[in-house]
C-alpha positions in Angstrom: 6.5 -2.7 26.9 4.2 -0.9 24.3 5.7 -1.3 20.4 5.2 2.8 20.8 8.0 2.2 23.3 10.5 -0.6 21.2 10.7 1.8 18.4 14.0 2.9 17.5 13.7 6.9 17.2 13.1 8.6 14.7 15.4 11.7 13.3 15.4 14.5 11.5 15.9 13.4 7.2 18.7 16.7 6.9 22.4 16.1 5.8 23.7 15.1 9.6 20.7 16.5 11.9 19.8 14.0 15.3 17.2 16.4 16.1 13.6 14.4 16.7 12.0 14.0 13.9 8.5 17.0 14.7 6.5 17.4 10.5 6.3 14.3 7.8 6.7 15.9 5.0 5.0 14.0 2.0 6.6 14.0 -1.2 6.3 12.0 -4.6 8.9 12.3 -8.5 6.2 12.4 -10.8 8.7 11.1 -13.1 9.5 7.9 -11.5 5.9 7.9 -9.0 2.2 6.9 -9.5 0.5 10.3 -7.8 -1.1 9.3 -5.4 2.1 7.1 -4.0 3.7 9.4 -1.1 7.3 9.2 -0.6 8.4 10.4 3.4 11.0 13.3 4.4 10.9 13.2 8.3 11.8 16.8 9.6 12.9 18.8 12.6 11.2 22.5 13.6 14.6 23.9 12.1 14.8 23.1 8.9 11.3 22.6 8.2 11.3 24.7 5.8 15.0 24.2 4.2 13.7 20.5 3.6 10.1 22.3 2.0 12.3 24.5 0.5 13.6 21.9 -1.2 11.3 19.7 -2.4 9.2 22.7 -2.8 11.5 24.0 -5.8 11.2 20.7 -8.8 7.8 19.7 -7.8 8.0 17.5 -6.1 6.5 18.6 -2.6 2.5 17.0 -2.1 1.8 17.9 1.2 3.2 18.9 5.4 1.8 17.1 8.5 3.2 16.2 11.7 4.6 13.4 12.4 
């Protein structure tokens, strides 16, 4: 079995969502993280925009990339 087949599925970070992740939202909180540190939230297509809006409103969102 390959390493990819052994990994747990990765789901969207939206509350209660169990859809497969399609996006990585890279973010950091500048008050507590070094400027080059990136935390990751995963998003499905349905929740990508709402999670980007949440992080963006706080100035935390740095980049969104395919998962």
